[in-house]
N, C-alpha and C positions, 0 to 999 in steps of 0.2 A: 419361839414358841411351843416348839415339843421341847425343847431343852428343859426349859423353866417350869413346865409341867412336870417331866420327870424329877425334877427336884422337890416339886411341892408333894408330890407324890410321896416320893421317898419318904420327905418327914412326916408325913399322915400317916406313914408305918407301913408302907407296901413294898413285897418284895416283887422287884421287877425284874422282868424278862425282855432285853429291848432286842427287836430283831428290826435291822435295816440295811437300804442299799446304800454301798458307799460308790464313791466316785474319782477313787485315785487316792484319796488322803490317808488312807488305810485305819487302822484302829486308832479310837483317841479314848486315851488314857483318863479324862475326865470324868467319862461317862463310869467309867467303872467304880467311882466314889458313892454311885447313886444307882445301882443297880445291882441284882445277883449275877445275871449272867448278860454278854451281850453277842448277838451273833451277827457276822456281816455277809451278806451277798452281793453277788456282781449281777447287775440290770443286763439282761438279756437283750439286745437292739437289733434283733435281726428285720433285716429289710422287709420281708416277708411278713412280718406283723403289721405292719402298714396296710394292709389287704383283709385283714382281719375285721369283722364286725365289734368286735370290742375296741376299745380307744387304745391306743397305743402305749399312751403311760401307765394304762390297767394289765394289759398282754405282757407289756417286757419288764412287768414284776412276778414273773411265774417263775416258782423257783419249788422245785419237788424239795429242796432241803429245806425249804420254810416251812412246808406243810408237813415234813416229816417232823421239824423241830416244834410245831404247836401242837402235835398232837403226843408229846413228852408228858401233857401236865391238863388236866380240866379247869385251868383258872380261864378267868373273863379275859377277853381279848379287845383291845382298844385299838381301832382301824384309823391310823390319821391320816387323813385325805383320802378322797375317794380315790385316788391311784393308789393306795395301796389294798385293794377291795376283793383283788383277783380268787382268792380263798372264802370271801363273804357267802353265806350259802353252801359251802360245799358239805356234801352229808357226815364226812368224817369230821367236822365242828359243830355238829348237830345239836348239843345239847351242851353248847358253851353260850355262854353271855356275851353277847357283840354289841358293841358300840361305837359310831362311825363318827369322829372329828372331822367335821365339813368347815375345810380351810377355806372356801368361798364356794359360790354357785360356779362348777368347772366349764359349764358348757357356756355361761354369760363371759367367763374369763377370755376362752379362747376364740370366741365370735369377737370381742374386741382386739384382740388380737390380729384378727383376722384382715380384720378392715383397716390396719397400717400396713398391715406386710405386703408384698409383691413377690411374684412366680411361684416359683414350689413351697414357699412357705406359707401363701394365701391358699395355696391348694388345701397343704397340710392342716392350717387350724381350720380351715372352713369344714374338712370332712370330722377333723379331730372333735369339733364343738357340735356337729350332728350326732356322730358316734356317742360323745358322752352324755349328752339330753335322752337317747335311746338307753344308755346303760342306766341311767339313774333308778331303774327298776330295779335294781340289785339291793337298794336298802331297805326292801321289805323283809329281808333276811335278818337285819340288824334289830336288835333289843330295844335301843335305845341311838336318837343321833343329837349330836352337840353341834349349836350354830355356834358364828364366830360372833356375828354382830345380829342386831335386831331385824334387820331387814333380810336377810338369810332365815333367821326363825320364821319368820311368816310363808317364805317360801315354802320350806322344808314341811311345814304343817301341813302343807296341803299335799304331800306325800307321804308321811308316818301318821301315827297317832302318840308317838313320843317323842316330840324333839325339846331341847330344853337350849337356854340360852349359858354358854360358857367363854365369855370372855378373854380374847387374847393372854397367854401368860406373859408374865414381863420379869423384869431382875426384880429383886427384894426391894419395896418401896421405901423401906427403913434407909437404904442406900441413898434414896434422894434427898441433897444436901444444896441448899443455898450457897452460892459463891459467885466472886466475879468473872466478869465473863471478857473476850476481846473483841475489838469492833471488825469482826470479820463476819463474811457471812456462808454458810455451809449448805451443800447436797451430798446426800450420803445415800448408798444402798448398792446392790448387786449390779454392776455397769453391763453383765455378760447377760441379763435381762432386758429385752428390746423395750419392753413398757419404760425399764428405769434409764435407757440409755435416751429414748427418747425426749422424758421428760430432763433429763439433762441437757439436751442441746438445747432443747426450748429456754432452761434458763438461763445459758450461757448468753446463748443470741437476746434474753430479756433483759440480762443484769449486764452485761458485757459490751453495753452499747454507747451510746455518743458519750452516756455520761456515766460512767461505769462506777462498780462498787467494788470493795475486796470480796474475792468469791473463792471457795476452794470446792472442790469435788474428788469426793473419795468414795474408793468403791472396788469392789473385786473384779478384773479381769475387763479395762476398758477397750475399745474396740481400735483400730488405726483414726476409724474415722471422728473418734472423739480425742483421741490424743492430739490429733492435728488441729481440731477445731478449737481445743484450749489453748495451743503454742497460739493458734491466729490470734487469739481474743486475750492473750495474758491474765490465763485463768491458773492459777494453780493445780495442779492434779497430783492425788496421792492414792497411787495403784495400789491393789491389794496390802492395805494396811492392816498390822496384824489387830489382835482384839483391845491392846494396851492403845496402840495407836489411835485405834477406833474410839475409844473411849475416850482418851484424852481432847480429841477432835471435837466430841459431841460436848464436851464439858466445856470447852473453850469457847464454842462459838455465840457469839451473841445473837445472831440469827438464824433460825433455820428457814429455809425455802423449800419448797415440797409442792410437785406439781403432778397431775395425773390426767390425763384424757379419757382414763377408764375406771368407773367406781365400783370396781368388783373387790369381793373380800374386804379385810380392814388391812390396811396399811400397816406395819409392825413400826415401820420407819419414823410415822407419826408419834407413836405410844414414846419412841427410843426420843424422841426429838421433846415429847414433851415432860419429859423425866431429869430435861436439865434446868439451868438458869437462864436459857435463853427463850428471844421472842420465835413462834412459829408461825409462819406466811404461809397458806395453802389455800387453794381452790377448794369450792365446796365439795367436789369430787374425791377429796380425801379423805374424807370423813362422814360422807353420806351412811347413812343408818346406824349413825354412832351419835352420841350428846356431844362429841369431843371439838366442835367446833366456835364452841363459846371460850374456850382457850387460846382461839387462833385468829390472826387478824386476815380478812377472808377478801383476797382485790376477786374483780371480775374483769382485766382485763390485764393484757404485758405492762400496760403504764401505770396502773397501780401496781403490779407488783415491782415497778421500778421504786414507785414512789413510797409505796408502804417500807420497802426495805429501806433505804435512804432514812426515813424517819424513826425506825425503831434502830438501827444502829449509832443513832447519836445519843438514844435514851436506852440505860439495861433494863432489862427486866425486874420490875420493885419488886420487895420481899412480900408485901400482901398478895400480889400477884402468883406468885410464885406458892406462897400459901394454900393459895384457895386452888389453884392448879394440883397441888399435891392431895388436900384434902378429898377432892372427886376423883381421883385416881384410888386414893386408898380405900374410898368407901364400893367402889366399882372394880378396880382392877388389883385388888390383892390376891397375889396369884392361890396362894393357902388356904383363903378363905373361898374363893370361887371352887375349886377342886373338890372340895368337900359334897358337892353336888355328884361328883361321881363316885364317891363314897355314899352316898345316900341313894343312886341311883341302883346299886350293888347290895345294898343291905334290904333292899324291897322284897 
């Protein structure tokens, strides 16, 4: 979402200074194609920050070097996610135009994580959710808020007078081309995220049952538990695929199976799947707050997940179905067109 928005803003003529916290992967040369400057910061995860009244995900992104760099110019600031807003409302930025891009309703997301967690994680997510709810008052300092989906739009409009819908940024839709697919099923995502691991385990148990279907699980940093479950159920696991391999997997899959028990935010993996020539099978929580459900097959039980997957594996997505899907995405998810909203807000 962030990367493709940067590309779109670059195409629209913006000179971008990017400030980002990195997690050990180092500098990314690809970003230099679309930005004037990129500044990297180390996230400070001091344990004592967990005792702060401020959410840990915000407090741990407190960097004096960041505020020093922000003060080098007077350009508008786009905060990507509530977690990036430590300096929102700082008097040193008092004359700046500020926009917060809300990736989801964070306290709802963390409350959902708490419901599934145990032990210390449950304690952490529960308290972080409470802190995030209280912290939302910081949004009053922003000039504008950008919501990622319709449901979030209505929520944030109760908190702020200037809230606008900015759908998720995606790869250029002109790259979306109808092609042949292979008779297998794919689930993809960052497997180190608890929500995605839970979904992957659920899908494995659902589809690799007494009447299994060909299933591939692909994503970042699978746990030992997930590795063992794939081996036991004879499911193909592709850990840490690079961008080229993940692209190939997405393009080749005849059926994309998606599942979540947490309907917060917009699931980018759903948009990724819808930009391919494969069927998309997803429960209603995957697309809640959007109009994307009309392009998905929607099961209501594990039995239906298996049944629909078996049916769709036998019949490739038609060209007409693909064209209807592409037309809708072009009308609603054209990243350059949607990012013109930012230009309009900054020109007011």
